[in-house]
C-alpha positions as CSV (number, residue, x, y, z in Angstrom):
1,M,4.8,13.6,-22.1
2,P,6.7,12.1,-25.1
3,E,6.1,13.7,-28.4
4,L,7.4,10.7,-30.3
5,I,7.7,7.0,-29.4
6,T,10.1,5.1,-31.7
7,K,12.6,2.2,-31.7
8,V,16.3,2.4,-31.9
9,R,17.5,0.8,-35.2
10,K,21.0,-0.4,-36.2
11,W,22.4,1.3,-39.3
12,G,25.8,0.0,-40.2
13,N,28.1,0.5,-37.2
14,S,25.7,3.2,-35.7
15,Y,22.2,3.4,-34.4
16,G,19.4,5.8,-35.3
17,L,15.8,6.8,-34.8
18,I,13.0,7.1,-37.3
19,I,11.2,10.4,-37.3
20,P,7.8,10.1,-39.1
21,Q,7.2,12.5,-42.0
22,A,4.2,14.1,-40.1
23,I,6.5,15.2,-37.3
24,M,9.2,16.4,-39.7
25,E,6.6,18.6,-41.4
26,S,4.9,19.8,-38.3
27,K,8.3,20.9,-36.8
28,N,9.5,22.2,-40.2
29,L,12.6,20.0,-40.1
30,K,14.8,19.2,-43.0
31,E,17.2,16.4,-43.6
32,G,20.7,17.2,-42.2
33,E,19.4,19.7,-39.6
34,E,20.7,19.4,-36.1
35,I,18.1,18.7,-33.4
36,E,18.2,18.3,-29.7
37,A,16.5,15.2,-28.3
38,I,15.8,13.8,-24.8
39,I,16.1,10.0,-24.6
40,I,14.0,8.2,-22.1
41,K,14.0,4.4,-22.0
42,K,10.5,3.1,-21.9
43,S,10.1,0.7,-19.0
44,N,7.6,-0.3,-16.3
45,V,9.5,1.0,-13.3
46,L,6.8,-0.1,-10.8
47,R,6.9,-3.7,-12.0
48,E,10.7,-3.7,-12.1
49,T,10.9,-2.4,-8.6
50,F,8.1,-4.2,-6.8
51,G,7.2,-7.1,-9.1
52,T,3.6,-8.1,-9.8
53,H,1.1,-7.7,-7.1
54,K,-2.5,-8.9,-6.7
55,F,-4.7,-6.1,-5.3
56,S,-7.5,-7.0,-2.9
57,K,-9.7,-4.2,-4.5
58,P,-10.3,-3.2,-8.1
59,I,-7.9,-0.6,-9.3
60,A,-10.7,1.9,-10.1
61,K,-11.8,1.7,-6.4
62,L,-8.2,2.1,-5.2
63,M,-7.8,5.2,-7.5
64,K,-11.0,6.8,-6.1
65,E,-9.7,6.3,-2.6
66,V,-6.4,7.8,-3.4
67,D,-8.1,10.8,-5.1
68,K,-10.3,11.3,-2.1
69,E,-7.3,11.2,0.3
70,L,-5.1,13.4,-1.8
71,Y,-7.5,15.8,-3.4
72,D,-10.7,15.5,-1.2
73,I,-12.7,14.6,-4.3
């Protein structure tokens, strides 16, 4: 689960990310410190792969059926 969702912004000839002050404080980060980040492009993989689809049943009902089949709930 992502800890931070932000946008890439252009700064001169480079790009950067904004880290909110609250996260800087909670992680005890200081300006100039080196950090390690994992970059994951936000996208809707299912829509990109399969396109839009009209379901014959409401999503809540489909999810209950999946839960029952997978977890016997």
